N, C-alpha and C positions, 0 to 999 in steps of 0.2 A: 325736619319740619319744612313745609312749603313756605317759601318767601315770596313777597310780592313787590312789584315796582309799578308805582302809579305815575301817570302822565296825562297831559291834556289840559291842565289848568291854564289860567291866564287872566287878563283884564278884559272885562266885558261890560257894556252899558246895561243899566236896568232894562229888563224885558228881553235881553239877548239870550243866546244859547251857547252852551259848551258841551263837548262830549269827552268824558274822562275815560281813560283806559287803564287796565290793570293786567300786568302779565305775571303769571305765576312761574316759579322755578321748577314746579313739578306738576303732577297730574291732579287736576282739581275734580275729576270725576269721583274721587274718593271723599270729597267734601260735600256733605249733605246740603248745607246752607251757607251762603256767603253774603257779605254785606258791604255797603259803602257807608263810611262814617265821616263825620266832620268833627274837628276839634279846635277850639280857641285856646290860646295860651292860658294855662292855669285852670282850665276847666276840663271836666271829663268828656270823653268822646260821646257823640250822639249818633244814633243810627239814622241814616237817611233813607235807606232802601235795603231790602233783603230779598234773596232769591233762592229757592230750593233747587235741588238737583234736577227735578223734572220741569223747572221753568216757572213754577208758581211764585209770584212776587207779592211782596207786602211793603206798604209805605206808611210812615206816620202822617198825621194830618197835615203837617207843615209842607210836605213835599208831594203828597198825593195829587195827581193830575198835572204836575210840573216835571217830575223826574221819572225816568224809565230805566230800570235796571235790566241787564241781559247778561247771559253767560254763554261761552262757547267752550264746551267741555273737550272738544277735540283740539282746539288751539290753546287751551288753558288760559283763557282770558275772561275778564269781567269788565263790563262797560256800564257807564252811567250817562244817559242823555239828560241834560239839564236844560229845560226851557223856561221862559218867563222868569229869568233870574231876578232876584231882589237883592238890595244892598245887604240885608241880613243873612244872605247866603255866603257872604265873604268869610271864608275859613280855609283851613288846610284839610284836604280830603284824603281818606285812606280806604283801602279795601282789605278785607281779611275774612277768615273763617268766622262764622257767626258765634262760635264758641270761644273765640280768642279773648283774652283779657290782657291786663297791663303786664303780666309776666311773660306773655308770648312775644314773638318777634313781629315788629311792625315795620313797614317800609318808611321811606322818607316823606311820603305824601306828596300831594300836588296842590299848589296854592291857587285858589279861586278868588278873584277880586271883582266885585260888582260895584261899579262907580261910574258916574257921569263926568 
């Protein structure tokens, strides 16, 4: 099973930007759709952005226009450009196969904190 390592989180002021990166341990060109998720303690993961193998991306209303997901199938990486960040974006962020559930392997995630 491909495993993922997330990085790029940090502390940013409201309205600021961050770029998250996710490096896969294997070939992601076999993964049709991948996503970036957020999760608060004790709550289920929420999908922030998804991208198909060909590059078509989808976003929920909360992140559309602010987040941009991209993937590099040659470098086996997934990225998330986060702009106009809001305090409510403060969470731990994870990347994974869009089919992954709680029984699958998840990385450690990367903490994003939006605060003045």
